[in-house]
C-alpha positions as CSV (number, residue, x, y, z in Angstrom):
1,X,112.9,62.2,43.0
2,X,115.1,61.2,39.9
3,X,113.2,60.0,36.9
4,X,113.9,57.1,35.1
5,X,116.0,58.1,32.8
6,X,119.0,59.2,34.5
7,X,120.4,56.4,35.9
8,X,120.3,55.3,32.1
9,X,122.4,58.0,31.4
10,X,124.2,57.7,34.5
11,X,124.8,54.2,33.2
12,X,125.7,55.4,29.4
13,X,128.7,57.7,30.9
14,X,130.0,55.0,32.7
15,X,130.6,53.4,29.3
16,X,131.9,55.8,27.8
17,X,134.9,56.6,30.7
18,X,135.4,53.3,31.5
19,X,134.1,50.5,29.5
20,X,131.6,49.0,32.5
21,X,128.1,47.9,32.3
22,X,125.3,47.5,34.6
23,X,123.0,44.9,35.1
24,X,119.5,46.3,35.2
25,X,119.6,44.9,39.3
26,X,121.8,47.4,39.4
27,X,119.6,50.6,39.0
28,X,118.9,51.3,42.5
29,X,122.8,51.0,43.5
30,X,123.6,53.8,40.9
31,X,120.8,55.7,41.4
32,X,121.8,56.2,44.9
33,X,125.5,57.3,44.2
34,X,124.3,59.5,41.4
35,X,122.2,61.4,43.8
36,X,124.9,61.4,46.7
37,X,128.0,62.4,44.0
38,X,126.1,65.4,42.3
39,X,125.2,66.5,46.4
40,X,129.2,66.3,47.2
41,X,129.7,68.6,44.5
42,X,126.9,70.7,45.1
43,X,125.2,69.8,41.8
44,X,121.7,68.9,40.7
45,X,121.8,65.4,38.6
46,X,121.1,66.5,35.0
47,X,124.2,69.3,35.6
48,X,126.7,66.6,37.2
49,X,125.8,64.4,34.7
50,X,126.5,67.3,32.1
51,X,129.9,67.6,33.1
52,X,130.6,64.3,33.4
53,X,130.2,64.0,30.1
54,X,131.3,67.0,29.0
55,X,135.1,67.3,29.7
56,X,137.6,64.4,31.1
57,X,137.1,65.2,34.6
58,X,139.8,62.5,36.9
59,X,139.7,63.3,40.2
60,X,135.4,62.2,39.6
61,X,135.9,59.5,37.9
62,X,138.6,58.2,40.2
63,X,135.5,58.3,43.0
64,X,133.9,56.3,40.7
65,X,135.1,53.8,40.0
66,X,136.5,53.1,43.9
67,X,132.9,53.4,45.2
68,X,131.8,51.2,42.3
69,X,134.5,48.7,42.0
70,X,134.3,44.7,42.9
71,X,137.6,44.4,44.9
72,X,136.8,40.3,46.2
73,X,139.3,38.0,45.8
74,X,142.3,36.0,47.7
75,X,145.3,33.9,46.6
76,X,145.5,31.3,44.6
77,X,141.7,31.4,43.7
78,X,140.6,28.9,41.3
79,X,143.2,26.9,42.6
80,X,142.5,24.4,39.6
81,X,143.4,27.2,36.8
82,X,146.5,27.2,39.1
83,X,147.2,23.6,39.2
84,X,147.0,23.7,35.1
85,X,149.2,26.9,35.1
86,X,152.0,25.2,37.0
87,X,151.4,21.5,35.8
88,X,151.3,22.5,32.6
89,X,151.5,26.3,31.2
90,X,154.9,26.9,33.3
91,X,156.9,23.6,32.0
92,X,155.3,24.6,28.7
93,X,156.5,28.1,29.1
94,X,159.8,27.3,30.7
95,X,160.6,24.8,28.2
96,X,160.2,27.4,25.3
97,X,162.2,30.4,26.9
98,X,164.7,27.8,27.6
99,X,167.1,30.5,25.7
100,X,165.9,33.9,26.5
101,X,165.5,32.9,30.3
102,X,162.6,35.3,31.1
103,X,159.3,34.3,32.1
104,X,156.6,37.3,31.9
105,X,153.3,37.4,33.4
106,X,150.1,40.1,33.4
107,X,147.9,39.7,35.9
108,X,144.5,42.7,34.2
109,X,141.8,43.5,37.6
110,X,144.3,42.1,39.8
111,X,142.9,44.4,42.5
112,X,144.5,44.6,45.3
113,X,147.0,42.3,44.2
114,X,146.5,39.1,45.3
115,X,146.7,36.7,41.4
116,X,149.9,38.9,40.6
117,X,151.9,38.0,44.1
118,X,150.0,34.3,43.3
119,X,151.6,34.1,40.0
120,X,155.1,35.5,41.0
121,X,155.0,32.7,43.5
122,X,153.9,29.9,41.1
123,X,156.5,30.6,38.0
124,X,159.4,31.2,41.4
125,X,158.2,27.3,42.4
126,X,158.6,26.7,38.5
127,X,161.8,28.3,38.2
128,X,164.1,26.0,36.7
129,X,168.0,28.1,38.2
130,X,168.2,30.9,39.7
131,X,169.1,33.3,36.9
132,X,166.2,33.4,35.5
133,X,164.0,36.5,35.3
134,X,160.3,36.9,36.2
135,X,158.7,40.0,36.3
136,X,154.7,39.9,37.0
137,X,152.8,43.3,36.1
138,X,149.0,43.3,38.1
139,X,146.7,46.2,36.8
140,X,143.6,47.9,37.8
141,X,141.4,50.7,36.9
142,X,141.4,50.9,41.2
143,X,144.2,53.4,43.0
144,X,142.5,52.6,46.4
145,X,143.2,48.5,45.9
146,X,146.1,49.4,44.3
147,X,147.4,51.2,46.9
148,X,147.1,47.5,49.0
149,X,148.4,45.5,46.7
150,X,151.8,47.6,46.4
151,X,152.3,47.6,50.3
152,X,151.6,43.9,50.3
153,X,149.7,42.9,53.6
154,X,146.9,40.7,54.0
155,X,144.7,38.9,56.8
156,X,144.4,36.1,57.2
157,X,141.1,35.9,55.2
158,X,143.5,36.5,51.9
159,X,145.2,33.4,52.4
160,X,142.3,31.0,53.1
161,X,143.0,28.6,50.3
162,X,146.3,29.2,50.5
163,X,148.7,26.0,51.4
164,X,150.4,25.8,54.0
165,X,153.8,25.1,52.9
166,X,153.0,27.9,50.7
167,X,152.4,30.4,53.5
168,X,155.0,29.1,55.6
169,X,158.0,29.7,53.0
170,X,156.5,32.9,50.3
171,X,154.9,35.0,53.5
172,X,155.8,36.3,57.1
173,X,153.4,36.2,60.1
174,X,153.6,39.6,61.2
175,X,150.7,42.9,63.0
176,X,147.7,40.6,62.5
177,X,148.1,39.6,59.2
178,X,150.5,38.1,57.2
179,X,153.4,40.5,54.2
180,X,154.3,38.6,51.5
181,X,158.1,38.3,51.1
182,X,160.6,40.9,50.1
183,X,162.2,38.3,47.1
184,X,158.2,37.4,46.0
185,X,157.7,41.6,45.6
186,X,160.8,42.2,44.2
187,X,158.9,40.1,41.2
188,X,155.4,42.5,41.0
189,X,155.0,45.9,39.7
190,X,151.6,47.9,39.9
191,X,150.0,49.9,37.5
192,X,146.6,52.2,37.5
193,X,144.9,50.7,33.6
194,X,141.8,51.4,32.3
195,X,141.2,48.9,30.3
196,X,139.1,50.5,28.2
197,X,142.1,52.6,26.6
198,X,144.9,52.2,24.6
199,X,147.7,51.5,26.3
200,X,151.1,50.8,23.8
201,X,153.5,49.5,26.4
202,X,151.3,47.4,28.8
203,X,149.7,45.7,25.0
204,X,153.2,45.6,23.3
205,X,152.5,42.7,20.9
206,X,154.4,38.9,22.0
207,X,155.5,39.8,25.4
208,X,152.9,37.7,28.5
209,X,154.2,34.5,28.8
210,X,150.9,34.4,30.5
211,X,147.6,36.6,31.1
212,X,145.5,36.5,33.6
213,X,142.1,38.4,33.5
214,X,139.7,36.3,35.1
215,X,136.1,37.9,36.0
216,X,136.4,41.0,34.3
217,X,134.8,40.6,31.1
218,X,131.2,40.1,32.0
219,X,131.5,43.5,33.8
220,X,132.4,45.3,30.8
221,X,130.3,46.1,27.4
222,X,130.8,43.9,24.5
223,X,133.1,46.6,22.3
224,X,135.2,46.5,25.9
225,X,135.4,42.5,25.4
226,X,136.6,42.6,21.7
227,X,139.1,45.5,21.7
228,X,140.6,44.1,25.3
229,X,140.7,39.9,23.9
230,X,142.0,41.3,20.9
231,X,144.9,43.3,22.7
232,X,145.8,40.4,25.3
233,X,146.1,38.1,22.5
234,X,148.4,40.1,20.3
235,X,150.6,40.7,23.9
236,X,150.6,37.0,24.4
237,X,154.0,35.4,22.7
238,X,152.9,32.5,20.4
239,X,152.7,29.3,22.3
240,X,151.6,31.4,25.0
241,X,148.6,31.4,27.8
242,X,145.7,33.2,28.4
243,X,143.3,32.1,31.8
244,X,139.6,34.1,31.8
245,X,137.2,33.3,34.7
246,X,134.8,30.3,35.0
247,X,131.8,32.7,33.7
248,X,133.8,34.3,31.1
249,X,134.6,32.3,27.5
250,X,135.6,32.3,24.4
251,X,133.4,29.9,23.1
252,X,135.6,26.6,21.5
253,X,137.2,28.3,19.1
254,X,138.3,32.5,19.2
255,X,140.8,33.6,16.7
256,X,144.5,33.4,17.2
257,X,144.0,30.9,20.3
258,X,143.0,27.3,21.2
259,X,141.1,26.0,23.5
260,X,143.2,23.6,26.3
261,X,141.8,21.8,29.1
262,X,143.4,20.1,32.2
263,X,143.0,19.9,36.1
264,X,138.9,20.4,35.4
265,X,139.5,24.1,33.5
266,X,139.6,25.3,30.0
267,X,142.3,27.5,29.2
268,X,143.4,29.1,26.0
269,X,146.9,28.5,24.5
270,X,147.5,31.7,21.3
271,X,148.7,29.2,18.6
272,X,152.0,29.6,17.3
273,X,155.3,28.6,19.5
274,X,157.1,25.6,20.1
275,X,155.1,22.1,20.1
276,X,152.7,22.0,23.0
277,X,153.3,19.3,25.3
278,X,149.6,18.0,25.2
279,X,146.2,19.3,23.0
280,X,142.8,19.9,24.5
281,X,141.4,16.8,26.4
282,X,138.1,15.0,26.4
283,X,135.9,16.1,29.7
284,X,137.3,14.4,32.2
285,X,136.3,10.3,32.7
286,X,137.8,9.5,35.8
287,X,134.6,9.3,38.2
288,X,132.7,7.9,34.5
289,X,130.9,4.6,35.9
290,X,131.6,1.9,33.8
291,X,129.3,2.3,30.3
292,X,126.7,-0.3,30.4
293,X,126.3,-2.7,27.8
294,X,123.0,-1.1,25.6
295,X,124.8,1.9,25.4
296,X,127.0,-0.2,22.7
297,X,123.8,-2.2,21.6
298,X,123.9,-0.9,17.5
299,X,121.9,1.9,17.1
300,X,118.7,2.7,14.8
301,X,119.2,4.8,11.3
302,X,116.4,7.0,11.6
303,X,114.9,8.3,8.4
304,X,115.3,12.1,7.2
305,X,111.6,13.3,8.5
306,X,111.5,11.3,11.5
307,X,113.6,13.7,13.3
308,X,111.6,17.2,12.7
309,X,108.1,14.3,13.8
310,X,110.2,13.3,17.1
311,X,111.0,17.2,18.0
312,X,106.8,18.2,17.5
313,X,106.0,15.0,20.1
314,X,108.9,16.0,22.5
315,X,107.6,19.9,22.9
316,X,103.6,18.2,23.0
317,X,105.2,16.0,25.8
318,X,103.9,12.8,24.2
319,X,107.9,11.3,25.2
320,X,107.2,7.1,24.9
321,X,105.8,8.4,21.2
322,X,108.2,9.8,20.5
323,X,111.0,7.6,21.8
324,X,109.0,4.3,19.7
325,X,109.7,7.1,16.3
326,X,113.1,7.5,16.8
327,X,113.8,3.8,17.6
328,X,111.6,2.3,15.3
329,X,113.6,2.3,12.0
330,X,116.0,-0.6,12.9
331,X,119.6,-1.0,13.1
332,X,122.4,1.6,12.1
333,X,124.6,4.1,13.8
334,X,122.7,7.3,14.7
335,X,124.4,10.9,13.8
336,X,124.7,13.1,16.9
337,X,121.9,15.6,16.6
338,X,119.7,11.9,16.7
339,X,121.5,10.9,19.8
340,X,120.8,13.8,21.2
341,X,117.6,13.5,20.9
342,X,117.2,9.7,22.1
343,X,118.9,10.9,25.2
344,X,116.3,13.6,26.1
345,X,114.0,11.0,25.7
346,X,115.3,8.7,27.4
347,X,115.8,10.8,30.6
348,X,111.7,12.0,30.2
349,X,110.8,8.2,30.2
350,X,112.3,7.9,33.1
351,X,115.3,5.7,31.4
352,X,117.9,7.7,33.7
353,X,120.6,5.6,33.3
354,X,120.5,5.2,29.5
355,X,120.1,8.8,29.6
356,X,123.3,8.7,31.6
357,X,125.3,6.2,29.7
358,X,124.4,8.2,26.3
359,X,125.3,11.4,26.7
360,X,128.8,10.3,28.4
361,X,129.2,8.2,24.9
362,X,128.6,11.5,23.2
363,X,130.9,13.5,25.3
364,X,133.6,11.0,24.7
365,X,132.5,11.2,21.1
366,X,133.2,15.0,20.7
367,X,134.4,16.7,24.3
368,X,133.8,19.9,22.4
369,X,130.2,19.6,22.1
370,X,128.5,21.5,24.3
371,X,125.4,19.9,24.1
372,X,126.1,16.9,24.9
373,X,127.3,18.2,28.4
374,X,124.1,20.5,29.1
375,X,122.3,16.5,28.7
376,X,124.7,14.9,31.2
377,X,124.1,18.3,33.6
378,X,120.5,17.3,33.1
379,X,120.4,13.9,33.8
380,X,123.2,14.4,37.0
381,X,121.3,16.2,38.2
382,X,118.5,14.9,38.5
383,X,120.6,11.6,39.5
384,X,121.4,13.9,42.3
385,X,125.1,13.5,41.2
386,X,124.6,17.7,41.6
387,X,128.9,18.4,41.5
388,X,129.5,16.9,39.0
389,X,126.2,17.9,37.0
390,X,127.7,21.4,37.5
391,X,131.0,20.9,36.2
392,X,128.4,19.8,33.3
393,X,127.1,23.2,32.8
394,X,130.0,25.0,33.1
395,X,131.3,23.1,30.4
396,X,128.4,24.0,28.4
397,X,129.0,26.8,28.9
398,X,131.9,27.7,28.0
399,X,131.9,26.4,24.5
400,X,129.5,28.1,23.8
401,X,129.3,31.3,25.3
402,X,126.2,32.2,23.9
403,X,124.5,29.2,25.2
404,X,121.5,30.6,28.4
405,X,120.1,27.2,29.6
406,X,123.5,26.2,31.1
407,X,123.4,30.0,33.0
408,X,120.5,29.4,33.8
409,X,120.7,26.2,35.8
410,X,124.4,26.9,37.4
411,X,122.2,30.1,38.1
412,X,119.3,28.0,40.5
413,X,121.7,25.6,41.5
414,X,124.3,28.0,43.0
415,X,120.6,29.7,44.4
416,X,119.6,26.6,45.7
417,X,122.9,26.3,47.6
418,X,122.7,30.0,49.2
419,X,125.3,31.5,46.9
420,X,123.6,34.4,46.0
421,X,126.1,36.6,43.8
422,X,126.4,34.0,41.6
423,X,123.1,32.9,40.9
424,X,122.5,36.3,40.1
425,X,125.4,37.1,37.4
426,X,124.9,33.3,35.8
427,X,120.7,34.4,35.7
428,X,121.9,37.8,34.2
429,X,123.9,36.5,31.6
430,X,121.4,34.0,30.9
431,X,118.6,36.9,30.8
432,X,120.6,38.4,28.4
433,X,121.0,35.0,25.7
434,X,117.5,33.8,25.9
435,X,116.3,36.0,23.6
436,X,118.3,34.7,21.5
437,X,118.6,31.1,22.3
438,X,118.1,28.5,19.6
439,X,114.2,27.2,19.3
440,X,115.3,23.8,19.2
441,X,117.9,23.4,22.6
442,X,114.8,24.9,24.0
443,X,112.7,22.2,23.3
444,X,115.7,19.6,24.4
445,X,116.5,21.7,27.2
446,X,113.9,23.7,28.2
447,X,111.7,21.7,30.5
448,X,108.9,21.8,28.6
449,X,108.7,25.3,29.3
450,X,109.1,27.7,26.3
451,X,111.5,31.0,25.9
452,X,108.3,33.4,27.2
453,X,107.5,31.4,29.9
454,X,111.8,30.4,31.0
455,X,112.3,34.2,30.8
456,X,110.0,35.6,33.6
457,X,111.4,32.0,35.3
458,X,114.7,33.3,35.4
459,X,113.3,37.1,35.9
460,X,111.7,35.5,39.2
461,X,114.9,33.6,40.1
462,X,117.0,37.4,39.8
463,X,115.0,39.3,41.7
464,X,115.3,37.2,44.7
465,X,118.9,37.0,44.5
466,X,118.2,41.1,44.7
467,X,122.6,41.0,44.9
468,X,124.4,43.1,42.7
469,X,126.3,40.0,40.2
């Protein structure tokens, strides 16, 4: 039986060779794989680890990549991001490239190629005329999935989100599945790449108009994430676009990039280039109900010492006392900090409609305020508007990647909906972040639980998932 230190050393070697990181609940899977690979080579586990660490072992690393990769994907996955690509990013890049008449795109961690071909189809549909040159490069560490990508044959399941018009135009049905048509295949090339290693040609500065790198960063070590984000940013042309997964965020103001929001998606645009057609928009308000009149009443001025006293009353769950204290100071505008606390207290005292109205006003005033989105999510969830609440939690987590509590709620809601894989990913992230979570936020949004209780609760929910994030 392996000693506890062996899986840990195995994880360190995988991080060293590939830049990959694994959650604690992956320990059993890694331990089984470690024993299996050592047995395949007729080695003791310690000897296998020593060999893996000592010098390059390409064939074995390839085997590990193929055994550990998560390869599930499909065409036009997360359609809202492709809508943003079609309707915002590509028109802007086509206008900027009108002199060169070229579009270059990169799909990082492309798996079996569905994303890379989806990008090519989107660019081909947006192409103004036939003399434009379109190229898409798909990269992945797993040679097995790249062979499938190059074959360009897919099952019906891989096209489950593909519109019928796209399916009829860009695929040919045969052999109980679908072939990507040659016109699209010729636009795409694939190459094996370890994103933890430098590659001067792949990451040459200012060459790509669009980079997709979705659902990868969460599996990489922090150092590799930092290096990869820097490479991707440099490799974009000024004004080029970076799309990340919904669980991957660089926050609201990453170096060299500006945050954009449209089509219920966040994405980034590299600084520079021609003037953008549109700037970041606030969170969508089309579905927002009218703000009740009480939301625009003059609000009380709060003396400097009232906020900490009201916050302390909230910790003691004396909600009515805290609300009276906060609102007893007369008319006048409140600071965002005070208004946020006011909204939390309204929710705790059962005045949910008022709390929702105040949270919407806060997010309308500053769409980049993650706390406002978290408050709105909590209020909507209590009001059974769960889908919109999930959207608000995603906004909060995206705007502040260090914010643990929206991750925790996303994980709990995913569990409630039976999506254990998504739940495990969100809860794992929440656990990582909870230790550094701001005390004030725990008081405001922790539902009366302290840091330790939230950590125990999060761990319990994660253990119940029993799947790798």
